[in-house]
BAFI-3210 file (N, C-alpha, C; in Angstrom, 3 decimals, decimal comma, padded with zeros to 6 digits):
// residues 302
n [1|2|3|4|5|6|7|8|9|10|11|12|13|14|15|16|17|18|19|20|21|22|23|24|25|26|27|28|29|30|31|32|33|34|35|36|37|38|39|40|41|42|43|44|45|46|47|48|49|50|51|52|53|54|55|56|57|58|59|60|61|62|63|64|65|66|67|68|69|70|71|72|73|74|75|76|77|78|79|80|81|82|83|84|85|86|87|88|89|90|91|92|93|94|95|96|97|98|99|100|101|102|103|104|105|106|107|108|109|110|111|112|113|114|115|116|117|118|119|120|121|122|123|124|125|126|127|128|129|130|131|132|133|134|135|136|137|138|139|140|141|142|143|144|145|146|147|148|149|150|151|152|153|154|155|156|157|158|159|160|161|162|163|164|165|166|167|168|169|170|171|172|173|174|175|176|177|178|179|180|181|182|183|184|185|186|187|188|189|190|191|192|193|194|195|196|197|198|199|200|201|202|203|204|205|206|207|208|209|210|211|212|213|214|215|216|217|218|219|220|221|222|223|224|225|226|227|228|229|230|231|232|233|234|235|236|237|238|239|240|241|242|243|244|245|246|247|248|249|250|251|252|253|254|255|256|257|258|259|260|261|262|263|264|265|266|267|268|269|270|271|272|273|274|275|276|277|278|279|280|281|282|283|284|285|286|287|288|289|290|291|292|293|294|295|296|297|298|299|300|301|302]
n.u [-038,332|-037,034|-038,483|-036,848|-033,431|-031,652|-029,906|-026,469|-023,558|-021,661|-022,546|-024,062|-025,107|-028,237|-028,663|-030,841|-033,208|-034,623|-037,822|-037,939|-040,023|-042,121|-040,261|-037,927|-036,389|-033,517|-032,394|-029,617|-027,639|-024,958|-022,909|-021,169|-020,923|-023,647|-026,404|-028,745|-029,412|-031,353|-033,784|-033,964|-034,336|-036,805|-038,416|-038,258|-039,583|-042,140|-042,942|-045,190|-044,664|-042,668|-039,101|-037,520|-035,238|-032,869|-029,688|-027,097|-024,174|-021,761|-019,196|-016,131|-015,964|-018,503|-020,639|-021,462|-023,894|-025,484|-025,476|-026,846|-029,362|-030,146|-030,466|-032,497|-034,560|-036,844|-039,012|-040,464|-038,838|-036,361|-033,261|-029,851|-026,665|-023,412|-019,973|-017,503|-014,221|-012,113|-012,695|-015,757|-016,087|-014,644|-016,274|-018,646|-017,696|-016,987|-019,446|-020,815|-020,799|-022,667|-025,121|-028,007|-030,555|-032,719|-033,065|-031,422|-031,326|-030,153|-029,898|-029,112|-027,758|-028,635|-031,045|-034,585|-037,362|-040,481|-043,708|-044,450|-042,158|-040,344|-041,737|-042,007|-039,323|-038,268|-039,776|-039,075|-036,858|-037,860|-039,647|-037,989|-037,094|-034,938|-031,514|-030,516|-031,791|-032,977|-033,958|-034,647|-033,727|-035,288|-035,340|-035,419|-036,250|-036,779|-033,868|-031,609|-029,200|-026,537|-024,865|-026,476|-028,476|-026,973|-026,147|-028,619|-029,249|-027,246|-028,003|-030,450|-029,488|-028,045|-030,091|-031,771|-030,166|-027,928|-028,411|-030,756|-029,562|-027,353|-027,263|-025,353|-024,583|-026,194|-026,667|-025,609|-027,054|-030,503|-031,100|-031,853|-031,027|-030,490|-029,450|-027,755|-026,464|-025,166|-023,345|-021,928|-020,423|-019,466|-018,001|-015,223|-012,494|-010,473|-011,526|-013,191|-015,447|-017,653|-020,220|-020,531|-018,452|-019,172|-021,733|-021,107|-019,590|-021,503|-023,529|-022,017|-021,567|-023,936|-026,224|-029,415|-030,191|-032,380|-034,083|-036,112|-038,246|-040,422|-039,742|-038,703|-036,727|-036,476|-033,870|-031,749|-030,126|-029,284|-026,964|-025,077|-023,275|-020,757|-018,209|-015,580|-015,716|-017,487|-015,925|-013,836|-015,272|-016,418|-014,136|-013,057|-015,119|-014,958|-012,392|-012,764|-014,677|-013,198|-011,210|-012,753|-013,702|-011,281|-010,402|-012,415|-012,137|-013,666|-013,380|-013,291|-015,958|-017,094|-016,025|-017,326|-019,921|-022,721|-023,571|-025,865|-025,002|-024,708|-026,410|-024,881|-022,598|-020,796|-020,515|-018,586|-016,339|-016,051|-015,409|-012,804|-011,519|-011,568|-009,465|-007,212|-008,080|-008,274|-005,600|-004,530|-006,033|-005,105|-002,410|-002,822|-004,347|-002,529|-000,832|-002,400|-003,461|-001,293|-000,103|-002,242|-003,431|-005,883|-008,221|-009,161|-007,562|-006,501|-007,966|-008,082|-007,697|-004,676]
n.v [022,996|023,594|022,787|022,512|022,863|026,024|027,701|026,760|028,387|028,997|030,191|028,509|027,441|025,730|022,450|020,973|018,318|015,540|014,054|010,840|009,132|006,545|003,801|000,976|000,466|000,348|-000,524|000,115|-001,285|-000,966|-003,066|-004,487|-006,098|-006,165|-006,818|-005,375|-004,982|-006,816|-005,851|-003,563|-004,690|-005,950|-003,699|-002,760|-004,744|-004,213|-001,969|000,290|000,692|-001,568|-002,092|-002,838|-004,287|-005,288|-004,468|-005,708|-004,550|-006,243|-007,075|-009,048|-009,918|-010,157|-012,092|-015,460|-016,525|-014,242|-013,176|-015,178|-015,136|-012,557|-012,710|-014,594|-013,916|-012,340|-013,403|-011,980|-010,005|-009,196|-009,977|-009,344|-010,264|-009,172|-009,714|-007,471|-006,366|-004,372|-001,096|000,701|002,733|001,723|-000,494|000,708|001,993|-000,215|-001,465|000,216|-000,435|-002,390|-001,322|-000,983|-000,032|002,799|004,499|004,875|004,058|004,757|003,131|002,931|000,262|000,444|001,687|002,089|001,975|003,716|002,612|004,256|005,345|004,757|005,456|008,154|009,092|008,634|010,177|012,951|012,316|010,666|012,462|014,287|016,593|016,708|015,731|014,304|013,423|013,552|012,518|013,182|011,721|009,897|009,018|005,595|004,597|006,042|007,706|005,926|006,322|008,663|009,059|008,209|010,148|012,418|011,847|011,846|014,563|015,669|014,780|016,087|018,689|018,583|018,210|020,341|022,663|022,497|021,017|022,306|024,708|024,048|021,693|019,795|018,665|016,560|013,403|010,197|007,823|007,143|008,467|009,283|008,722|009,790|007,400|007,642|010,088|009,523|007,591|009,127|010,904|009,392|007,739|008,981|007,170|008,130|009,764|009,476|010,635|010,205|010,939|013,783|014,718|013,703|014,889|017,614|017,929|017,243|019,202|021,536|021,169|021,869|020,359|019,885|019,391|018,040|018,479|016,477|016,695|015,081|012,524|010,607|008,386|005,854|005,768|003,509|003,664|002,019|000,592|002,392|002,889|003,032|005,092|005,229|004,017|005,812|008,188|007,493|007,029|009,574|011,151|010,049|010,716|013,551|013,871|012,710|014,459|016,829|016,185|015,996|018,639|020,015|018,913|019,839|022,532|023,952|024,764|027,388|028,253|026,565|027,506|029,941|029,290|029,302|027,536|026,335|025,924|022,747|021,724|019,835|017,860|016,298|017,701|019,645|018,084|017,157|019,534|019,906|017,891|018,677|020,513|018,794|016,771|018,267|019,009|016,445|015,688|017,500|016,706|014,098|014,425|015,791|013,746|011,611|012,924|013,338|010,805|009,197|007,140|005,119|006,118|004,504|002,995|004,753|006,162|006,111|007,374|009,258]
n.w [-004,588|-007,827|-011,008|-013,164|-013,847|-013,862|-016,581|-017,104|-015,606|-017,604|-020,626|-023,243|-026,525|-026,837|-027,778|-030,108|-029,617|-031,059|-030,517|-028,962|-028,570|-027,169|-026,199|-026,020|-022,806|-020,777|-017,564|-015,651|-013,104|-011,011|-009,075|-006,279|-003,772|-002,456|-000,743|-000,764|-003,328|-004,132|-003,160|-004,700|-007,234|-006,805|-006,627|-009,228|-010,619|-009,811|-011,133|-012,813|-015,433|-016,501|-016,850|-020,003|-019,957|-017,506|-016,628|-014,851|-013,716|-012,569|-010,162|-010,255|-007,685|-006,763|-004,860|-005,693|-004,869|-004,429|-007,011|-008,430|-007,168|-007,880|-010,669|-010,974|-009,275|-009,885|-012,073|-013,981|-014,892|-017,296|-016,699|-016,892|-015,918|-015,803|-015,276|-014,528|-014,631|-012,419|-010,895|-009,931|-011,880|-014,045|-014,515|-015,417|-017,689|-019,306|-019,492|-021,110|-023,842|-023,913|-023,859|-025,567|-025,915|-026,691|-024,488|-021,421|-018,015|-014,761|-011,690|-008,285|-006,243|-003,650|-003,700|-003,843|-005,874|-006,257|-007,613|-009,844|-010,781|-013,020|-015,378|-014,951|-014,834|-017,360|-019,052|-019,948|-021,556|-023,609|-024,672|-025,813|-024,561|-022,892|-022,549|-020,511|-017,284|-013,884|-010,539|-007,004|-003,765|-001,096|002,343|003,092|005,514|008,804|010,109|012,232|013,358|013,997|011,725|009,624|009,743|009,131|006,489|005,279|005,563|003,977|001,418|001,192|001,065|-001,343|-003,263|-002,715|-002,690|-004,508|-007,035|-008,265|-009,005|-010,528|-012,830|-013,262|-010,893|-010,347|-008,993|-010,326|-009,811|-009,968|-012,431|-015,870|-019,276|-022,635|-024,715|-026,934|-026,497|-024,132|-025,040|-026,817|-025,220|-023,052|-020,124|-018,315|-017,499|-015,913|-014,038|-011,149|-010,084|-011,831|-012,617|-012,212|-013,872|-016,452|-016,779|-016,667|-019,013|-020,930|-020,562|-021,056|-023,724|-024,779|-024,494|-023,015|-019,550|-017,017|-013,943|-011,933|-009,517|-008,877|-009,589|-007,624|-005,536|-002,988|-000,545|000,903|003,812|005,795|006,372|007,128|009,681|010,765|011,887|010,990|008,469|007,289|007,296|005,555|003,174|002,730|002,465|000,133|-001,640|-001,585|-002,640|-005,201|-006,341|-006,370|-008,243|-010,593|-010,761|-011,125|-013,569|-015,313|-015,122|-013,265|-010,697|-009,750|-010,041|-008,184|-005,754|-005,606|-005,089|-002,866|-000,193|002,206|005,625|007,135|009,928|011,805|013,672|012,132|009,808|010,291|010,627|008,044|006,734|007,579|006,207|003,570|002,537|002,515|000,781|-001,554|-002,130|-002,462|-004,705|-006,643|-006,960|-007,789|-010,182|-011,801|-012,340|-013,516|-015,733|-017,335|-017,712|-018,305|-016,834|-015,088|-012,485|-010,461|-008,742|-006,970|-005,036|-002,357|000,997|001,611]
ca.u [-037,353|-037,451|-038,702|-035,765|-032,310|-031,364|-028,772|-025,197|-022,876|-021,089|-023,653|-023,809|-026,335|-028,894|-028,858|-032,174|-033,333|-035,864|-038,473|-037,704|-041,247|-042,043|-039,442|-037,278|-035,624|-032,683|-031,971|-028,315|-027,282|-023,598|-022,897|-020,049|-021,449|-024,669|-027,662|-029,874|-029,737|-032,563|-034,935|-034,024|-034,945|-038,226|-039,116|-038,348|-040,634|-043,441|-043,192|-046,328|-044,026|-041,437|-038,019|-037,416|-034,076|-032,078|-028,297|-026,354|-022,724|-021,237|-017,760|-015,710|-016,112|-019,908|-020,849|-022,246|-025,263|-026,189|-025,653|-027,894|-030,641|-030,493|-030,892|-033,688|-035,508|-038,080|-039,174|-041,052|-037,791|-035,250|-032,083|-028,560|-025,568|-022,081|-018,906|-016,562|-013,085|-011,796|-013,577|-017,087|-016,018|-014,264|-017,448|-019,578|-017,066|-017,079|-020,857|-021,357|-020,997|-023,765|-026,361|-028,534|-031,868|-032,640|-033,044|-030,715|-031,631|-029,256|-030,427|-028,106|-028,187|-029,255|-032,227|-035,847|-038,189|-041,936|-044,216|-044,581|-040,863|-039,704|-042,445|-041,721|-037,932|-037,930|-040,683|-038,389|-035,957|-038,662|-040,287|-036,980|-036,864|-033,711|-030,571|-030,486|-032,602|-032,946|-034,753|-034,019|-033,906|-035,918|-034,895|-036,309|-036,805|-036,203|-032,491|-031,452|-027,809|-026,140|-024,338|-027,616|-029,132|-026,121|-026,230|-029,934|-029,162|-026,420|-028,797|-031,403|-028,747|-027,730|-031,274|-032,386|-029,251|-026,992|-028,948|-031,577|-028,708|-026,400|-027,737|-024,203|-024,410|-027,175|-026,039|-025,911|-028,155|-031,789|-031,040|-032,179|-030,186|-030,581|-028,295|-026,833|-025,656|-024,318|-022,258|-021,124|-019,499|-018,898|-017,357|-013,772|-012,007|-009,514|-012,272|-014,129|-016,726|-018,012|-021,479|-020,281|-017,615|-019,976|-022,797|-020,498|-019,228|-022,732|-024,170|-021,165|-021,708|-025,205|-027,366|-030,153|-030,501|-033,599|-034,287|-037,501|-038,528|-041,452|-039,190|-037,842|-036,587|-036,048|-032,453|-031,571|-028,853|-029,243|-025,624|-024,186|-023,187|-019,350|-017,601|-014,367|-016,160|-018,053|-014,845|-013,144|-016,150|-016,576|-012,876|-012,977|-016,052|-014,385|-011,280|-013,296|-015,292|-012,133|-010,576|-013,655|-013,707|-010,005|-010,386|-013,366|-011,835|-014,864|-013,111|-013,674|-017,410|-017,390|-015,706|-018,302|-021,236|-023,099|-024,410|-026,188|-024,281|-025,520|-026,294|-024,554|-021,160|-019,984|-020,261|-017,320|-015,291|-015,894|-014,703|-011,379|-010,987|-011,594|-008,165|-006,346|-008,586|-007,962|-004,174|-004,420|-006,607|-004,207|-001,267|-003,319|-004,748|-001,330|-000,241|-003,241|-003,669|-000,082|000,186|-003,441|-003,863|-007,209|-008,223|-009,777|-006,624|-005,882|-008,990|-008,087|-007,000|-003,234]
ca.v [022,700|023,963|021,643|022,367|023,693|027,138|027,499|026,780|029,675|029,205|030,208|027,756|027,185|024,473|021,595|020,416|016,872|015,044|013,111|009,418|008,359|005,421|002,732|000,117|001,116|-000,520|000,002|-000,441|-001,236|-001,428|-003,648|-005,344|-007,078|-005,411|-007,575|-004,477|-005,111|-007,610|-004,958|-002,698|-005,481|-006,109|-002,455|-002,662|-005,671|-003,649|-000,730|000,350|000,465|-002,294|-001,920|-003,906|-005,086|-004,826|-004,861|-005,607|-004,499|-006,826|-007,215|-010,437|-010,235|-010,335|-013,491|-016,238|-016,668|-012,990|-013,063|-016,107|-014,602|-011,363|-013,081|-015,442|-013,512|-011,816|-013,983|-011,030|-009,102|-009,712|-009,539|-009,818|-009,911|-009,336|-009,427|-006,569|-006,144|-002,998|-000,397|001,006|003,508|000,766|-001,313|001,490|002,192|-001,449|-001,786|001,155|-001,101|-003,343|-000,545|-000,952|000,606|004,257|005,185|004,168|004,572|004,249|003,005|002,362|-000,984|000,739|002,510|001,383|002,887|003,549|002,011|005,164|005,995|004,623|006,236|009,567|009,442|008,580|011,025|014,018|011,737|010,225|013,639|015,087|017,860|016,636|014,670|013,493|013,987|012,722|012,965|013,139|010,532|010,011|007,938|004,430|004,521|007,099|007,407|005,401|006,553|010,018|009,070|008,123|011,454|013,354|011,550|012,326|016,017|015,970|014,591|017,190|019,855|018,414|018,382|021,633|023,776|022,376|020,580|023,310|025,787|023,502|020,338|018,881|018,035|015,496|012,082|009,277|006,984|007,800|009,360|008,680|009,290|009,449|006,524|008,157|011,127|008,812|006,957|010,174|011,507|008,277|008,006|009,110|006,294|008,830|010,594|008,595|011,347|010,101|011,631|015,217|014,938|013,463|015,871|018,903|017,942|017,208|020,519|022,500|020,960|022,438|019,466|020,240|018,438|018,429|017,937|016,068|016,403|014,058|011,205|010,293|006,993|005,660|005,451|002,686|003,995|001,233|000,062|003,489|002,942|003,065|006,404|005,058|003,794|007,075|009,134|007,076|007,257|011,009|011,659|009,615|011,525|014,893|013,725|012,472|015,680|017,790|015,798|016,386|020,105|020,421|018,541|020,654|023,942|024,486|024,996|028,761|028,285|025,862|028,401|031,044|028,795|029,511|026,461|026,503|025,043|021,640|021,750|018,510|017,836|015,697|018,718|020,295|017,109|017,147|020,763|019,698|016,970|019,250|020,974|017,638|016,125|019,112|018,837|015,080|015,669|018,228|015,847|012,941|014,809|016,117|012,477|010,853|013,678|013,189|009,410|008,556|005,985|005,248|006,654|003,613|002,441|005,792|007,000|005,922|008,441|009,077]
ca.w [-005,628|-009,160|-011,863|-014,117|-013,429|-014,729|-017,470|-016,401|-015,591|-018,925|-021,553|-024,466|-027,267|-026,495|-028,936|-030,221|-029,517|-031,618|-029,593|-029,192|-028,450|-026,230|-026,752|-025,027|-021,743|-019,972|-016,268|-015,269|-011,687|-010,732|-007,737|-005,904|-002,816|-001,750|-000,765|-001,001|-004,753|-004,319|-002,957|-005,882|-008,307|-006,478|-006,957|-010,690|-011,056|-009,428|-011,867|-013,728|-016,730|-016,188|-017,828|-020,988|-019,585|-016,368|-016,779|-013,607|-013,928|-011,352|-009,957|-010,064|-006,267|-006,427|-004,463|-006,646|-004,354|-004,692|-008,456|-008,844|-006,684|-008,650|-012,014|-010,980|-008,234|-010,455|-013,414|-014,923|-015,366|-018,088|-015,964|-017,375|-015,025|-016,390|-014,317|-015,180|-013,742|-012,072|-009,980|-010,455|-013,118|-015,087|-014,829|-016,230|-018,997|-020,075|-019,721|-022,093|-025,130|-023,770|-023,834|-026,932|-025,939|-026,885|-023,198|-020,353|-016,684|-013,727|-010,341|-007,393|-005,601|-002,354|-003,943|-004,086|-006,655|-006,188|-008,853|-010,984|-010,982|-014,328|-016,386|-014,700|-015,064|-018,783|-019,847|-020,702|-022,557|-024,751|-025,269|-026,489|-023,868|-022,111|-022,888|-019,294|-016,213|-012,693|-009,411|-005,671|-002,938|000,215|003,211|003,095|006,870|009,639|010,521|013,586|013,735|013,586|010,356|008,706|009,724|008,408|005,066|004,863|005,457|002,806|000,209|001,145|000,614|-002,764|-004,107|-002,456|-002,929|-005,624|-008,326|-008,945|-009,514|-011,487|-013,086|-013,314|-009,583|-010,202|-008,870|-011,429|-009,385|-010,206|-013,590|-017,162|-020,328|-024,052|-024,835|-027,953|-025,860|-023,178|-025,780|-027,453|-024,256|-022,298|-018,843|-018,352|-016,428|-015,056|-013,090|-010,473|-009,926|-013,239|-012,908|-012,350|-015,049|-017,646|-016,896|-016,984|-020,429|-021,727|-020,482|-021,732|-025,161|-025,205|-024,301|-021,801|-018,495|-016,312|-012,606|-011,773|-008,103|-008,728|-009,926|-006,490|-005,108|-001,607|-000,369|002,097|004,454|007,024|006,630|007,508|011,141|011,161|011,676|010,177|007,083|006,802|007,032|004,335|002,026|002,484|001,935|-001,261|-002,422|-001,718|-003,569|-006,543|-006,839|-006,649|-009,505|-011,680|-010,850|-011,700|-014,978|-016,076|-014,842|-012,617|-009,288|-009,425|-009,862|-006,938|-004,632|-005,552|-004,687|-001,477|000,314|003,619|006,538|007,635|011,395|012,303|013,988|011,075|008,778|010,624|010,330|006,597|006,322|007,841|005,205|002,229|002,021|002,257|-000,430|-002,705|-002,437|-002,985|-006,052|-007,553|-007,238|-008,540|-011,538|-012,567|-012,752|-014,443|-016,964|-018,142|-018,023|-018,825|-016,052|-014,496|-011,134|-009,477|-007,785|-006,164|-004,431|-000,907|001,713|001,594]
c.u [-037,898|-037,608|-037,581|-034,655|-032,138|-030,152|-027,480|-024,536|-022,284|-022,203|-023,276|-025,129|-026,917|-029,138|-030,270|-032,150|-034,662|-036,498|-038,162|-039,007|-041,054|-041,286|-038,794|-036,409|-034,810|-032,345|-030,660|-028,085|-025,864|-023,548|-021,624|-020,561|-022,459|-025,991|-028,884|-030,280|-031,061|-033,818|-035,085|-034,693|-036,428|-039,008|-039,226|-039,432|-042,022|-043,773|-044,451|-045,857|-042,705|-040,356|-037,997|-036,237|-033,426|-030,669|-027,574|-024,864|-022,068|-019,725|-017,393|-015,866|-017,574|-020,156|-021,773|-023,695|-026,080|-026,465|-026,796|-029,271|-031,092|-031,068|-032,242|-034,785|-036,859|-038,251|-039,745|-040,021|-036,791|-033,965|-030,839|-027,491|-024,248|-021,056|-017,814|-015,451|-012,864|-012,781|-014,908|-017,070|-015,625|-015,466|-018,412|-019,008|-017,256|-018,525|-021,473|-021,664|-022,112|-025,125|-026,874|-029,869|-031,722|-032,516|-032,383|-031,008|-030,656|-029,972|-029,326|-028,661|-028,838|-030,473|-033,430|-036,809|-039,680|-042,486|-044,307|-043,256|-040,364|-040,419|-042,226|-040,304|-037,575|-038,745|-039,951|-037,446|-036,753|-039,372|-039,288|-036,706|-035,595|-032,838|-030,374|-031,304|-032,524|-033,753|-034,022|-034,219|-034,646|-035,451|-035,913|-036,991|-036,173|-034,797|-032,431|-030,042|-027,425|-025,583|-025,481|-028,338|-028,293|-026,183|-027,578|-029,904|-028,297|-027,235|-029,870|-030,724|-028,433|-028,938|-031,990|-031,500|-028,482|-027,659|-029,843|-030,767|-027,758|-026,706|-026,596|-023,905|-025,403|-026,470|-026,487|-027,039|-029,455|-031,659|-031,363|-031,431|-030,649|-029,307|-027,292|-025,934|-024,688|-023,118|-021,375|-020,056|-018,797|-018,320|-015,849|-013,201|-010,970|-010,204|-013,344|-015,389|-017,339|-019,299|-021,250|-019,463|-018,420|-021,010|-022,255|-020,172|-020,463|-023,408|-023,338|-021,215|-023,058|-026,408|-028,088|-030,307|-031,706|-033,692|-035,769|-037,777|-039,535|-040,925|-038,213|-037,773|-036,232|-034,559|-032,297|-030,179|-028,612|-027,858|-024,643|-024,165|-021,752|-018,754|-016,344|-014,737|-016,732|-016,934|-014,101|-013,982|-016,288|-015,285|-012,741|-013,905|-015,508|-013,233|-011,790|-013,898|-014,237|-011,438|-011,448|-013,679|-012,413|-009,968|-011,241|-013,203|-013,039|-014,633|-013,511|-015,163|-017,802|-017,141|-016,752|-019,692|-021,484|-024,067|-024,687|-025,416|-025,227|-025,347|-026,087|-023,056|-020,293|-019,710|-018,921|-016,140|-015,008|-015,157|-013,203|-010,742|-010,821|-010,229|-007,216|-006,768|-008,248|-006,498|-003,925|-004,908|-005,702|-003,010|-001,672|-003,633|-003,543|-000,664|-001,098|-003,449|-002,473|000,091|-001,042|-003,920|-005,273|-007,093|-008,611|-008,824|-006,111|-006,904|-009,092|-007,358|-005,508|-002,721]
c.v [023,114|022,720|021,426|023,301|024,864|026,835|027,530|028,138|029,996|029,098|029,484|027,569|025,836|023,680|021,043|018,902|016,458|014,060|011,662|008,641|007,201|004,262|001,915|000,909|000,051|000,195|-000,682|-000,233|-001,779|-001,922|-004,458|-006,447|-006,370|-006,162|-006,689|-004,458|-005,828|-006,763|-004,004|-003,432|-005,712|-004,855|-002,263|-003,581|-005,117|-002,360|-000,821|000,167|-000,251|-002,020|-003,099|-004,824|-004,456|-005,375|-004,632|-005,674|-004,957|-006,875|-008,693|-010,894|-010,370|-011,804|-014,219|-016,379|-015,417|-012,838|-013,951|-015,616|-013,416|-011,724|-013,792|-014,976|-013,098|-012,340|-013,004|-010,064|-009,846|-009,156|-010,177|-009,346|-010,191|-008,969|-008,656|-006,225|-004,663|-002,426|-000,061|001,822|002,607|-000,073|-000,546|001,776|000,955|-001,820|-000,896|000,463|-002,132|-002,650|-000,363|-000,220|002,120|005,039|004,291|004,851|003,946|004,261|002,401|001,135|-000,748|001,650|001,629|002,369|002,654|003,144|002,944|005,806|005,929|005,450|007,730|009,951|009,449|009,559|012,147|013,491|011,358|011,385|014,517|016,422|017,861|015,504|013,740|014,198|013,061|013,329|012,780|011,797|010,892|008,832|006,804|004,266|005,639|006,740|006,948|005,619|007,955|010,087|009,024|009,466|012,463|013,103|011,982|013,837|016,443|015,847|015,677|018,456|019,772|018,751|019,712|022,800|023,672|022,095|021,624|024,467|025,306|022,024|019,325|018,235|016,892|014,151|011,136|008,330|007,764|008,850|008,575|009,435|008,886|008,644|007,035|009,245|010,497|008,191|007,984|010,703|010,465|008,724|008,087|008,268|006,950|009,581|009,749|009,307|011,410|010,828|013,122|015,523|014,790|014,563|017,261|018,988|017,973|018,580|021,574|022,357|021,433|021,535|019,813|019,077|018,931|017,726|017,690|015,737|015,280|012,644|010,763|008,791|006,979|005,288|004,716|002,947|003,142|000,693|001,135|003,632|003,025|004,434|006,302|004,873|005,074|008,039|008,771|007,355|008,739|011,625|011,290|010,451|012,938|014,897|013,582|013,740|016,722|017,465|016,229|017,904|020,615|020,112|019,481|022,157|024,649|024,779|026,406|028,898|027,633|026,774|029,508|030,588|029,044|028,415|026,699|025,490|023,965|021,567|020,363|018,475|017,264|016,668|019,387|019,354|017,104|018,390|020,630|018,781|017,618|019,737|019,822|016,944|016,937|018,978|017,463|015,025|016,387|017,369|014,673|013,321|015,176|014,844|011,764|011,603|013,573|011,760|008,631|007,348|006,204|005,669|005,636|003,117|003,487|006,698|006,769|007,077|008,192|008,645]
c.w [-006,991|-010,008|-012,846|-013,717|-014,367|-015,596|-016,687|-016,495|-016,957|-019,946|-022,850|-025,194|-026,865|-027,770|-028,936|-030,163|-030,132|-030,628|-029,966|-029,277|-027,481|-026,868|-025,656|-024,053|-021,013|-018,671|-015,909|-013,778|-011,542|-009,293|-007,531|-004,993|-001,934|-001,820|-000,945|-002,467|-004,971|-004,127|-004,139|-007,040|-008,063|-006,877|-008,468|-011,230|-010,774|-010,172|-012,728|-015,162|-016,455|-017,234|-018,798|-020,678|-018,366|-016,548|-015,454|-013,931|-012,641|-011,339|-009,945|-008,619|-005,845|-006,077|-005,426|-006,177|-004,629|-006,183|-008,935|-008,398|-007,526|-010,020|-012,006|-010,029|-008,801|-011,881|-014,441|-015,498|-016,233|-017,472|-016,563|-016,399|-015,729|-015,329|-015,045|-014,203|-013,488|-011,077|-010,624|-011,742|-014,279|-015,508|-015,724|-017,609|-019,869|-020,380|-020,785|-023,418|-025,088|-023,745|-025,261|-027,043|-026,128|-025,584|-022,154|-019,028|-015,697|-012,379|-009,484|-006,683|-004,249|-002,497|-004,269|-004,735|-006,428|-007,555|-010,056|-011,387|-012,419|-015,389|-016,193|-015,145|-016,556|-019,624|-020,598|-021,779|-023,803|-025,434|-026,019|-025,836|-023,029|-022,637|-021,700|-018,227|-015,014|-011,574|-008,095|-004,982|-001,663|001,057|003,217|004,443|007,701|010,089|011,972|014,119|013,266|012,160|009,354|008,612|008,954|006,899|004,491|004,654|004,267|001,526|000,078|000,626|-000,878|-003,625|-003,875|-002,909|-004,240|-006,965|-008,991|-009,532|-010,606|-011,684|-013,114|-011,964|-009,359|-010,077|-009,985|-011,065|-009,445|-011,297|-014,850|-018,250|-021,707|-024,362|-025,862|-027,385|-024,863|-023,889|-026,478|-026,496|-023,380|-020,952|-019,044|-017,217|-015,527|-013,925|-012,437|-009,986|-011,319|-013,583|-013,131|-013,600|-016,333|-017,838|-017,226|-018,465|-021,322|-021,739|-021,212|-023,246|-025,687|-025,059|-023,001|-020,840|-017,720|-014,967|-012,391|-010,309|-007,906|-009,003|-008,840|-006,261|-003,632|-001,586|000,961|002,692|005,704|007,359|007,098|009,033|011,653|010,861|010,822|008,711|006,495|006,426|005,756|003,100|001,712|001,945|000,447|-002,132|-002,633|-002,719|-005,005|-007,144|-007,193|-007,968|-010,689|-011,871|-011,478|-013,199|-015,816|-015,824|-014,211|-011,141|-008,862|-009,189|-008,542|-005,737|-004,487|-005,123|-003,205|-001,052|001,786|004,462|007,058|009,152|011,997|012,577|012,878|009,936|009,020|010,381|008,823|006,101|006,537|006,801|003,833|001,743|001,693|000,967|-001,673|-003,105|-003,051|-004,432|-007,055|-007,934|-008,121|-009,980|-012,396|-013,076|-013,785|-015,756|-017,898|-018,617|-018,481|-018,054|-015,517|-013,046|-010,076|-008,415|-006,796|-005,526|-002,943|-000,245|001,733|002,955]
res [m|a|g|m|s|p|a|p|t|r|q|v|p|v|r|g|l|t|p|l|g|r|g|p|v|v|v|e|i|a|v|k|d|d|p|r|l|l|a|a|l|d|s|l|a|a|q|h|r|p|p|d|r|v|l|i|a|g|s|p|l|t|p|e|a|l|a|s|q|a|v|h|r|q|p|s|l|k|v|e|l|v|r|l|s|g|g|p|v|d|a|r|v|k|a|m|d|l|l|n|e|p|t|t|v|f|l|d|s|d|e|v|a|p|p|d|w|l|e|r|i|v|a|p|i|e|a|g|t|a|a|y|c|g|g|p|t|r|s|l|r|p|p|s|h|p|i|q|r|y|m|e|m|i|e|e|s|i|y|d|d|l|v|p|k|n|i|a|y|l|p|l|g|n|s|a|w|r|t|s|v|l|k|e|f|r|f|d|p|r|v|t|a|e|d|h|d|l|e|t|r|v|v|n|a|g|y|p|g|q|f|l|p|e|a|w|v|y|h|d|k|s|l|e|t|s|y|v|r|w|a|r|k|r|y|v|w|l|f|q|m|a|v|s|l|l|k|n|r|a|m|g|e|r|w|r|e|r|r|r|r|i|p|h|p|l|w|y|v|e|q|l|m|k|p|v|a|l|v|h|a|r|l|h|w|s|e|v|s|v|h|g|m|t|s|d|a|k|v|r|p|p]
***
């Protein structure tokens, strides 16, 4: 993997960034009802450089027992849990105004970070060499189900094929941001592939992004054992990505990309879902772009 992604297809001037220096860092975790959150918090408490604050963007449906454990599990961490209505994009939009530190880091609730992760992931932000950056994932344990193996292969493809060529494909989980840039562009609640949409706009505006292979985290896929749940999640992801590509007029670039075929039966199932998701996304985007509604309520398969 390359250490830094090449320039995007659309050539734009690179904006200069002054170094931030070492300063306060907040880690944000969005969660609904995921007990793996506790392992993520344990890994943050074990960091060589612990975060100055952990902000948990919770759902009103987050069980009270889980919320209480999350806040009190690690006394060494300053943990704040806020309950925000709506879907995950709405939660991140509303949590934006709660980010006060110069550097913001996103970690998913199903990710576990090694002890040197935080100092690695924030280094380019504090040095002023990137507006945002991120690293890859590794499986927390060997896959025990075909779905887990397929998801592992997808992530390998993302970090081997896509991200080194186009930094806008970097997933939001395991990423660090200059908070001022994050607040300048913000998440668009109409687009539930909020990472791709945000990163595309940031890069097109001339801000540099950076891929850090050394800043990896473990990804716990142990709950991925249902084919029905997998199909729904993958369809939603395909739909979300198509909406972002349509909004940012990047569909042509997507068609020209050459990705290696994933040698797994589920890859062929996913190819059959893509045309349906694209049509769904075109109809959906024509509606939300005119009426300005949010996307969270309409990301289920038709």
